[in-house]
N, C-alpha and C positions, 0 to 999 in steps of 0.2 A: 196730071197723073190721073190715072184711072185708080178703077175697085174691082183691083185682078187675081184678087181668095173673097175665097170664101170656110167659112171653118162653125165648129157645131156651138151657137149659143149660150153664154152658164142660166140658170132658172135669170127670170125677173118676176117683176108685181106688174101682176098688168093696169097698162096705163089708163083704168077706168076713170082716170078725174075730169074733173065740170072745167076745165080749161087746160089748156096748151098753151106752149108759150111757139110754136109752128103748128102750119099741117101741110104733109102735100101737094107739089101743083105742076104736077108733071117731073123730072129729075130736077129739079127743084123747091125748095123747101120760103113758105111764104109765111111772113114772122104774123101777130094774133100781137093787140096792143097790151096782151099780156106779157113782151116781149121789151115794153116803153125803158130803155133807164134815163134813171134821176139823171142825166146830163145836161141830159137837151129834149125837146117832145115827140125829134125825128129822129133817138139816134136810136141800139142796140142797148141793149143791159149785156158788163160785159160776158156773166157772170153765162146766160145761153147761147154766147158765143162759142164760152167751152165748152159749155152743158150740148153744144150739138157735134164734136169735133168730138166725143166723148161718146155720143152715142151712137152717129155713123160706125167710128170705132168698132167699141164694142157691136153691135148688131149684125158686122160683115166682119169684121176678124174673129172676133171674141172666143174662145175656148179656155176651158175650163180647166186642162194641166199648160194655160202658162196666163201668171199673174200679169195683170198693166202694172207696173213696179215705176213709168210714169208718165207723166202728158206739157206738156212744156205748152206752152201756145202764145205764142205772139201779138198784136195788136197795133198796130202801130199806124193805122187809118178805120179814127173814129164809125162806126157802120152804121148806115142811115133803116133807118123800117121800108127795109126792099126783098122781094124774094133771093132766097141767095142761092150758093149752088156748093156741092163739099165733091173732093174728089181723091181718096185716098190712093196712095203706090206702098206697098214691104217694100222699103231701100235692101234687108237685110236680112232671110228666113236659114237662119244657122237650126244645127243641135241642138240646143236653149236656149235661142238671143233671140227675136222678132223682135226687128224695125221698118217703124213704121212713121212717116210724113201724108200731109197733107192742106191742103192748099182751102179757101177760103172764098167768092168769088158771084160780087154782083155787079148791074152792067155794067160786066166784061173787065169792071177791076179786080183787084185782088186786094181783100182789105182782113187776112188772120192767116195766119199760119200753124199749123200746128207737127210736133211729134214727139212716136211712141214710144218704150221700151215693155215689149211685155219677153219674159225671163220665162222659165217650167219650175212649174216645181218638182218637189227631188225634197228628200230626206233630209232633217235639223242635224250637222258636224256636233260631235262630241264636248263639252264641254260648254263654262254659263262665261257670259260675257256683260258688264255692267248697263244695267238697265234704267232708266230714270224710276223716280218713287208713283204707285199706283197715283191713278185722277183720283180724287179723294173729290168728287161733288155729288149735288143729289138732283136727282134722277129726276129724270123731264119730266115728268106725271105731278112732278113736286117741287115745280120750277114753273112760276106765273108765266103767263106769254106774253108778247111783246108783240103790240097795234095798230101803233103808227109811230112814224119821223115824221113831222112838223104842215107838211101838205102832202110829202109820201107817202103811200102802203107798202111796207117791202110783199113782196112777188111767193115765199116762201113763208112759215110758221116761223120765230122762232125765239125763242126760251134763254131771256140772260139774262149767266150765273152769278156775274160781281163785275164790274168794271165804264156799267154805263154801253151802251148799248153803241152807238154814236158818235157821240158826247160825253168828255168829260178822260182823265184825265188818268186815272183807275186799267191793272192792266188786265182784259176785257177776256170774258168764257162765256161763250152764250154752245145751246140746241139750236138744231137746225130739225126742221125736215121738210123733207120739200113735196106741192101742195099742187103742183104741176107733171101735169104727162110732158117731155119734151117736143114728141108728135105730135100729132091725136092719134090716139087708137092707137099704142104703137108700144111696145114693157121700156117701164123704169126696169133699165138695168141695174147689176148693187157697182161697180162701176161710174153710171152716170150719172148717177146717186149725188158719186160725193164729185164726181165732174162742173154740172154742171152751179154747185156750190164751193166753187175753191176759189173762185172771185172774191168772196169776204173775207181769207184775208185781205184783202187791203185794205175794206172800211176797217177793217179793228184792228189794225196794228199802226195803222195811216192819220184815223179821227185825233183825234183832244180838246181840249176843252173851248175850243172856238170851234169846231165839225170836222170833218171834213173836208180837207182844200188840196186831192193828192187825187191824182187820177191812176190806172197803173197801166202801166205798158205793156207786163210780160203774165203772167204765169205760169210757173211749176207747180206741180205735183210729185206727190212722192211718193208710193205705198207696198207695200208691205204683207197687206193684202187686203178686203172688199168690207166693208162691212156690211155688219150682219143687225140690218131689221133697220127702223124706215127713219132714223134720231142721228143726226154725224154732228160731235159734240169738237170747239174748237178751241183755242187755250194761244189768246199770244207769246211769242217764245222771244222777239227778236224786232225791233223799230229804230232804226238810224235815218235822220241825211242831213244834207250839209249840201247848202247854194244851191238849195232845190230841185235837188235830187235825193227820192228815199225807196229803200231798203226793208224789206220786212218777215216775220218771219208769224204760221200759225203753227203750234203744235192737233194734229186732230187726229179723234173717236171715234168712239164707236160704243154702246152700251156694254162690250164687254172689253175693251180698253185700249190702245195709242193704235191707230195705225196706217201715219204714213203722219209728213209733213206739209205744208203750203206755202210759196213763197213769192215775192213779187218784188215788183220794181215800178216806183212811184215818182210821174214827174205834179208839181208844183201846178193850183192852178191858184192863182192869190186873191184876183175876180172872181171869183166862185165857191160854189157849196156844195155841196147835199144836197140836187132835192132844184140848181138851178142853174143853166147852161154851161154848158163847157167850153174852156176855151181851147184845147187843144190840136 
């Protein structure tokens, strides 16, 4: 697959952040130490894989008249801390819809795939449709920050609203603010801001009073608009599991209201937990 189309990028926040997850290395992206995940010392975090897909799609194919309405990422191989390449190809370019597919490779092997749907914006139809109640939570500036989980320090700023962080049986809600550029020196655009934290749906939905014992195999992010500002809010909407297979869903917000949902499926790792080596 190849990058065959370039459109106008939406405005973003210049990546003047001190740290980044990747640095450009020719036609590849070399991970920094900040891209390391919690399941193994030599593996990439799932969130940076999704974030890099979102970054490349938005930078190469972003268009202010089109809404990134869906991003699906298949995490079928535990990615190592090695340089990766991302190839993107539009598979459908219609008047009102564009469909993209992408593949991430490392050392000659496919490690993840993604697809995205972009829908053309227009006038809203007439009439009223049911919507859930407003998200009534304290704003980020009134919510105490969280700093550590065991020996692993999160690579974003999190502010739990209730239900615990990654331990506890309660319904988890959280504000997240990105503290890293996805690629050093490159804009952090609005869609990427959500894509890089979409993986949080798994530990929020699948952790309990004994911690997190599921590793997710995919992420599907649905958005009816991109976030305004730096903070993205998360609230667990569902968790179901049987025979070591789980599904979970979070509703996604910004400070102006709901913006979409993030869903994941996951596989039990009964002999591992967050911060230990995974066996998937």
